C-alpha positions in Angstrom: 10.3 -7.2 -13.7 10.5 -4.1 -15.9 10.6 -0.3 -15.5 13.0 2.4 -14.5 13.0 1.8 -10.7 11.9 -1.5 -9.2 12.8 -1.2 -5.6 9.8 -2.0 -3.4 8.4 0.8 -1.3 9.2 0.3 2.4 6.1 -0.9 4.3 4.7 1.6 6.8 3.0 0.3 9.9 -0.8 0.4 10.1 -3.2 -0.4 12.9 -4.2 -3.9 11.7 -7.7 -5.0 12.5 -9.0 -8.6 12.3 -12.2 -7.6 10.6 -11.7 -4.3 8.7 -14.8 -2.0 8.6 -14.7 -0.6 5.1 -17.0 2.0 3.6 -17.8 2.2 -0.1 -18.8 5.5 -1.6 -20.1 4.8 -5.1 -23.0 4.3 -7.4 -25.2 1.3 -7.8 -25.4 -1.6 -10.2 -28.7 -3.6 -10.0 -27.2 -6.6 -11.6 -24.5 -6.7 -8.9 -21.4 -6.6 -11.0 -20.0 -3.1 -10.3 -20.5 -0.2 -8.0 -21.3 -0.6 -4.3 -22.6 -4.1 -5.0 -19.2 -5.2 -6.3 -17.5 -3.3 -3.5 -19.5 -5.1 -0.8 -18.8 -8.5 -2.3 -15.1 -7.8 -2.6 -14.8 -6.5 1.0 -16.6 -9.6 2.3 -14.6 -12.0 0.2 -11.3 -10.5 1.5 -12.4 -10.7 5.2 -13.9 -7.3 5.8 -17.2 -5.8 6.9 -18.7 -3.7 4.1 -20.8 -0.6 4.3 -22.1 1.6 1.5 -23.0 5.2 0.8 -24.7 5.7 -2.5 -23.8 8.6 -4.8 -26.0 7.7 -7.7 -28.8 5.2 -8.5 -27.9 3.6 -11.8 -30.4 1.7 -14.0 -28.0 -0.7 -15.8 -27.4 -4.3 -16.7 -24.6 -6.2 -18.4 -25.5 -4.7 -21.7 -25.2 -1.0 -20.6 -26.5 2.0 -18.7 -30.1 3.1 -19.2 -30.6 5.9 -16.7 -28.9 7.6 -13.8 -30.6 9.3 -10.8 -28.3 11.5 -8.6 -29.8 12.3 -5.2 -29.2 15.8 -3.7 -25.8 16.3 -2.2 -27.4 17.1 1.1 -28.7 13.5 1.2 -25.2 12.3 0.3 -23.8 14.2 3.3 -26.5 12.8 5.5 -25.6 9.3 4.5 -21.9 9.9 5.2 -22.5 11.5 8.6 -25.0 8.7 9.6 -22.2 6.1 9.1 -19.3 8.0 10.7 -21.3 9.3 13.7 -21.9 5.7 14.7 -19.2 3.4 13.2 -15.5 3.5 13.5 -14.3 3.3 9.9 -11.0 1.5 9.1 -10.9 2.2 5.4 -12.9 4.1 2.7 -13.1 3.2 -1.0 -14.4 5.9 -3.3 -15.9 5.1 -6.7 -17.7 7.3 -9.2 -18.4 10.9 -8.2 -20.5 12.5 -10.9 -19.9 16.2 -10.3 -17.7 18.8 -8.7 -20.4 19.4 -6.1 -20.4 15.7 -5.1 -16.6 15.6 -5.0 -16.6 18.6 -2.7 -19.1 17.0 -0.4 -17.0 13.9 -0.1 -13.8 15.9 0.4 -15.4 18.0 3.2 -16.5 14.8 5.0 -13.1 13.2 4.6 -11.6 16.3 6.1 -13.9 16.1 9.2 -13.7 12.3 9.7 -10.1 11.6 8.6 -10.4 7.8 7.9 -7.0 6.1 8.3 -7.1 4.6 4.8 -8.7 6.1 1.7 -8.6 4.5 -1.8 -9.8 6.4 -4.8 -10.9 4.6 -8.0 -11.2 7.7 -10.3 -14.0 6.7 -12.6 -13.5 9.3 -15.4 -13.6 7.5 -18.8 -16.2 5.0 -20.1 -15.1 1.7 -21.7 -15.9 3.3 -25.1 -13.4 6.0 -24.4 -16.0 8.8 -23.8 -15.4 11.1 -20.9 -17.8 10.7 -17.9 -17.0 14.0 -16.1 -17.1 17.6 -17.1 -13.8 19.7 -16.9 -14.7 21.2 -13.5 -15.3 17.7 -12.0 -12.1 16.4 -13.5 -10.1 19.2 -11.8 -11.8 18.5 -8.5 -11.0 14.8 -8.8 -7.3 15.6 -9.5 -7.3 17.6 -6.2 -9.0 14.7 -4.4 -6.3 12.3 -5.8 -3.7 14.3 -3.8 -5.6 13.8 -0.5 -6.0 10.0 -0.5 -3.7 7.1 0.3 -4.0 5.2 -3.0 -5.4 6.0 -6.4 -6.3 3.2 -8.8 -6.8 4.6 -12.4 -7.0 2.5 -15.5 -4.7 3.6 -18.3 -7.2 5.9 -19.9 -8.0 7.6 -16.6 -4.3 7.8 -15.8 -3.7 9.7 -19.0 -6.5 12.2 -18.2 -5.2 12.8 -14.7 -1.7 13.8 -16.0 -2.8 15.4 -19.3 -1.1 12.9 -21.7 -2.2 10.5 -24.3 -3.1 6.9 -23.4 0.0 4.7 -22.7 0.5 1.9 -25.2 3.4 0.0 -23.4 4.1 -1.1 -19.9 7.3 1.1 -19.8 5.2 4.1 -20.8 2.5 3.3 -18.3 5.1 3.1 -15.5 6.3 6.6 -16.5 2.7 7.9 -16.4 2.1 6.4 -13.0 5.4 7.8 -11.6 4.3 11.3 -12.9 0.9 11.1 -11.2 2.5 9.8 -7.9 5.1 12.6 -8.0 2.6 15.3 -8.8 0.0 14.3 -6.2 2.3 12.7 -3.5 -0.1 9.7 -3.5 0.7 6.1 -4.1 -0.6 4.8 -7.4 -1.9 1.3 -8.3 -0.9 0.9 -12.0 -3.1 -1.6 -13.9 -1.9 -3.2 -17.1 -5.1 -5.0 -18.0 -5.8 -2.7 -21.0 -2.5 -3.4 -22.7 -2.2 -6.0 -25.4 -0.5 -9.3 -24.8 -0.7 -12.5 -22.7 0.9 -10.9 -19.7 -1.1 -8.7 -17.4 1.2 -6.9 -14.9 0.1 -4.5 -12.2 2.4 -2.3 -10.0 2.4 -0.2 -6.8 4.1 3.1 -7.6 5.2 5.2 -4.7 5.4 9.0 -4.5 9.2 8.8 -4.7 9.0 6.9 -8.0 9.8 3.4 -6.7 7.9 0.6 -8.3 6.8 -2.8 -7.0 5.6 -4.9 -9.9 3.3 -7.9 -9.6 3.2 -10.0 -12.7 0.2 -12.0 -13.9 -1.4 -13.8 -16.8 -4.4 -12.6 -18.8 -7.6 -14.6 -18.3 -9.6 -15.2 -21.4 -13.1 -14.1 -20.6 -15.4 -11.3 -21.6 -16.9 -11.1 -18.1 -14.8 -8.3 -16.7 -17.6 -6.0 -15.5 -16.6 -4.3 -12.2 -13.0 -5.4 -12.0 -11.8 -1.9 -11.2 -14.4 -1.5 -8.5 -13.5 -4.9 -7.1 -9.8 -4.4 -7.1 -9.8 -1.0 -5.4 -12.2 -2.2 -2.6 -10.1 -5.3 -2.1 -7.0 -3.1 -1.7 -8.7 -0.9 0.9 -9.8 -4.0 2.9 -6.4 -5.7 2.8 -4.5 -2.5 3.7 -6.9 -2.0 6.7 -6.1 -5.6 7.7 -2.4 -4.8 8.1 -0.9 -5.5 4.7 1.5 -3.1 2.9 0.3 -1.8 -0.5 2.6 -4.3 -2.3 1.4 -7.2 -0.1 -2.2 -6.1 -0.6 -1.7 -6.0 -4.4 -0.2 -9.5 -4.5 -3.1 -11.0 -2.5 -5.8 -9.0 -4.3 -4.4 -9.9 -7.7 -4.4 -13.6 -6.8 -8.0 -13.3 -5.7 -9.1 -11.3 -8.7 -7.4 -13.6 -11.2 -9.4 -16.5 -9.7 -12.6 -14.4 -9.8 -12.0 -13.8 -13.6 -11.3 -17.4 -14.2 -14.5 -18.5 -12.6 -16.6 -15.7 -14.1 -18.0 -17.7 -17.0 -19.7 -20.2 -14.7 -21.9 -17.4 -13.1 -24.0 -17.0 -16.3 -25.2 -13.5 -15.3 -26.6 -11.5 -18.2 -26.1 -11.5 -21.9 -23.3 -8.9 -22.1 -20.1 -8.1 -20.2 -20.9 -10.0 -17.1 -19.5 -9.9 -13.5 -16.6 -11.7 -12.0 -17.1 -14.4 -9.3 -16.2 -12.6 -6.1 -16.8 -15.6 -3.9 -15.0 -18.3 -6.0 -12.7 -19.1 -3.0 -15.7 -19.9 -0.9 -17.2 -22.4 -3.4 -14.3 -24.8 -2.8 -14.1 -26.8 -6.1 -12.3 -30.1 -5.4 -11.2 -30.5 -9.0 -8.5 -28.7 -11.0 -8.6 -25.0 -11.7 -10.8 -23.6 -14.5 -9.7 -24.1 -18.1 -8.8 -20.4 -18.3 -6.0 -20.9 -15.8 -5.1 -24.6 -16.1 -2.2 -24.2 -18.5 -1.2 -20.6 -17.4 2.2 -20.1 -15.7 2.1 -19.0 -12.1 3.5 -15.6 -12.5 5.0 -13.6 -9.6 2.2 -12.7 -7.2 -0.4 -14.6 -9.2 -0.7 -18.0 -7.7 -3.5 -19.6 -9.7 -6.2 -22.1 -8.8 -7.6 -22.8 -5.4 -7.5 -26.6 -5.3 -4.9 -28.4 -3.2 -1.6 -29.1 -5.1 0.9 -31.9 -4.4 3.2 -29.4 -2.7 1.8 -26.2 -1.4 5.2 -25.1 -0.3 6.8 -25.6 -3.7 4.1 -23.5 -5.3 4.3 -20.5 -3.0 8.2 -20.7 -3.0 8.1 -20.5 -6.8 5.6 -17.7 -6.7 8.0 -15.7 -4.5 10.9 -16.1 -7.0 11.0 -12.3 -7.7 11.1 -11.5 -4.0 14.0 -14.0 -3.5 15.8 -12.5 -6.4 15.4 -9.0 -4.9 16.9 -10.3 -1.6 19.9 -11.8 -3.4 20.5 -8.4 -5.2 20.5 -6.4 -2.0 23.8 -4.8 -1.1 23.4 -6.0 2.5 23.2 -9.7 1.4 26.0 -9.4 -1.0 28.2 -7.7 1.6 27.2 -10.2 4.2 28.3 -13.0 1.9 31.7 -11.7 0.9 32.5 -10.0 4.2 32.5 -6.4 2.9 29.4 -5.3 4.8 30.3 -2.4 7.0 30.3 -3.3 10.7 27.9 -0.5 11.6 25.4 -1.8 9.0 25.6 -5.3 10.4 25.1 -4.1 14.0 22.1 -2.0 12.9 20.6 -5.1 11.3 21.3 -7.3 14.4 19.7 -4.7 16.7 16.4 -4.9 14.8 16.7 -8.7 14.5 17.0 -9.0 18.2 13.7 -7.0 18.6 12.1 -9.2 15.9 13.2 -12.4 17.6 11.6 -11.4 20.9 8.2 -11.1 19.1 8.9 -14.1 16.8 9.4 -16.4 19.8 6.0 -15.3 21.2 4.4 -16.1 17.8 6.1 -19.5 17.8 4.6 -20.1 21.2 1.2 -19.3 19.7 1.8 -21.9 17.0 2.6 -24.4 19.7 -0.6 -23.6 21.4 -2.6 -24.0 18.2 -0.9 -27.1 16.9 -3.2 -30.2 16.5 -0.6 -32.8 17.6 1.8 -33.1 20.5 4.7 -33.6 18.0 3.9 -30.3 16.3 3.4 -28.6 19.7 6.9 -29.8 20.7 8.5 -28.6 17.4 7.2 -25.1 17.7 8.0 -24.9 21.4 11.6 -25.9 20.7 11.8 -23.3 17.9 10.5 -20.7 20.3 13.2 -21.6 22.8 15.9 -21.5 20.1 14.8 -18.0 19.1 15.1 -16.9 22.7 18.3 -18.7 23.6 20.5 -19.8 20.8 19.9 -17.1 18.2 19.8 -14.2 20.7 23.2 -15.4 22.0 24.6 -14.4 18.6 23.1 -11.0 18.9 24.3 -10.3 22.4 27.9 -11.4 21.4 27.9 -8.5 18.9 25.6 -6.0 20.5 26.1 -6.3 24.2 23.3 -4.6 26.1 22.6 -1.9 23.6 18.9 -1.0 23.3 17.3 0.5 20.2 13.8 1.4 19.1 12.0 -0.9 16.7 12.0 0.3 13.1 8.8 0.6 11.1 9.7 -2.4 9.0 10.3 -4.5 12.2 6.9 -3.5 13.6 5.1 -4.1 10.4 6.6 -7.6 10.1 5.9 -8.6 13.7 2.3 -7.1 13.5 1.7 -9.3 10.5 2.9 -12.4 12.3 0.7 -11.8 15.3 -2.3 -11.0 13.0 -1.8 -14.3 11.2 -2.5 -16.3 14.4 -6.2 -16.3 13.7 -5.8 -19.9 12.4 -3.1 -22.5 12.6 -2.5 -22.9 8.9 -2.3 -19.2 8.3 0.2 -18.8 11.2 2.4 -21.7 10.0 2.5 -20.2 6.5 3.5 -16.8 7.9 6.3 -18.3 10.0 7.7 -20.5 7.2 9.7 -17.7 5.3 11.8 -17.0 8.4 12.9 -20.6 8.4 13.2 -21.1 4.6 14.7 -17.9 3.4 17.4 -17.9 6.0 18.2 -21.6 5.3 18.4 -20.8 1.6 20.8 -17.9 2.2 22.8 -19.8 4.8 23.4 -22.8 2.6 24.4 -20.7 -0.4 26.5 -18.3 1.6 28.2 -21.0 3.6 30.5 -21.6 0.6 32.1 -18.2 1.4 33.0 -19.0 5.0 36.6 -18.7 6.2 38.3 -18.2 9.6 38.8 -14.5 9.0 35.3 -13.8 7.7 33.9 -11.0 10.0 30.4 -12.6 10.0 31.3 -16.3 10.0 29.2 -17.0 13.1 26.1 -15.7 11.3 26.8 -17.8 8.3 27.5 -20.9 10.5 24.2 -20.5 12.3 21.9 -20.4 9.3 23.9 -22.9 7.2 23.9 -25.4 10.1 22.4 -28.8 9.2 20.2 -28.6 12.4 18.6 -25.4 11.1 18.1 -26.9 7.7 16.3 -29.9 9.4 14.1 -27.5 11.3 13.2 -25.8 8.1 12.3 -29.1 6.4 10.0 -30.0 9.4 8.3 -26.6 9.3 7.7 -27.0 5.5 6.3 -30.5 6.1 3.9 -29.1 8.7 2.8 -26.3 6.3 2.2 -28.7 3.4 0.1 -30.9 5.7 -1.9 -27.9 6.9 -2.5 -26.8 3.3 -3.8 -30.3 2.2 -6.3 -30.3 5.1 -7.4 -26.7 4.6 -10.4 -25.5 2.6 -10.1 -23.0 -0.2 -10.4 -19.9 1.9 -7.8 -21.1 4.4 -5.4 -22.0 1.6 -5.8 -18.6 0.1 -5.0 -17.1 3.4 -2.0 -19.3 3.7 -0.8 -18.1 0.3 -1.2 -14.5 1.3 0.4 -15.0 4.7 3.5 -16.6 3.1 3.8 -14.0 0.4 3.4 -11.2 2.9 6.1 -12.6 5.2 8.5 -13.0 2.2 7.9 -9.3 1.3 8.5 -8.3 4.9 11.8 -10.3 4.9 13.0 -8.4 1.9 12.1 -5.1 3.5 13.8 -6.1 6.7 17.1 -6.8 4.9 16.7 -3.7 2.7 16.2 -1.5 5.7 19.6 -2.4 7.0 
């Protein structure tokens, strides 16, 4: 991790939907690699239902743009109203808006409809470096950037938005993104793909300047057409599905890395071709593509889609940065050495008691979905333990005090409930609550002593019985991953990563 401030932004709760209805507002690409065609593929690949309103009809192929026809803005407004008058929209992704008049039309519609999530991909600069908008349109787009939930510029567009020269280093790029986020009050997705080097980091930059970085490896391919469109529409879809922005980036980056790695096999066009949006659906049984075979699995970029000898080892390693963040939290350090203020510990326990109530219900769902009687019994015992044994610890400290759930608590439990759409995904989402606590409990147990103020907490999570339960949950998850298809494994990856991030925010909130 690099940059000036790397604390992850706290997740805010969203109304998660199982099949997000996502509207793309953008131009077309007849060859299917960019624009609304890429958006619709991305939305579908990430589990959403895609809709599209066209701002421009573009005659283009992989070699370049030949002509553009822009319909009257009255027709644009008619398209927008036709969708929103009939369909409840969960998220909107906005692509290229060619003029100030078009931007104004879209802004007015957004003001009337107020979709819950709006992502802006500010298409302002061509790959050649030439500007695509006149000064009036640029100013209108800056204003629009302050009215959306996420803006996803490339480095050239980021420079235009803040009136600076193009960033040439990751540190400088973070500074530019923090400036835009501060000036607009909008979260920024910073993309490092246009920097030199083998690494390809991205980051979520919040309005308060905090940065959540997701590392990655560069995929060697010329077929990168539409990556900006695809990533922004993927982010809108995942956020509407209940993910936080950092969680959405981690999942979207994993998916897009695979789409780039499989792009050469599409053989679409003679120029800069498209990525393979549906690579996870194709389900290759062999090893990952050559472009990724020898690449390190960077934080947030789990590569390949084929089953590995140990799914759990792979996702645990991919979450190394999250685990390091947890270790560095003042709460965890104070819990280990006993210096944690009593009121902070009680605040944490109060939220943990709320969490455990929902966690036990999700464990019961796992028991109901389990394919064998042995696994049904395991999850049922875990549900009982969450209700009886662990809550006894909370009651001994808290008594009968009742508090309201914090946003972080709601976001985590909403994620667990949403993961119950399949057994493998649910098991993956539950595993971090076993594994991370066991990992901490074993390591912090060395600091136990009779006078330690939180010795009972350390004893519970360092207990051999809890360690054995974690081993069994890991075994079940690995078996589920081996039996799963590529889409299910990708969902397991995302569910595990999302839960790990929620665990970090749960501790950080205290």
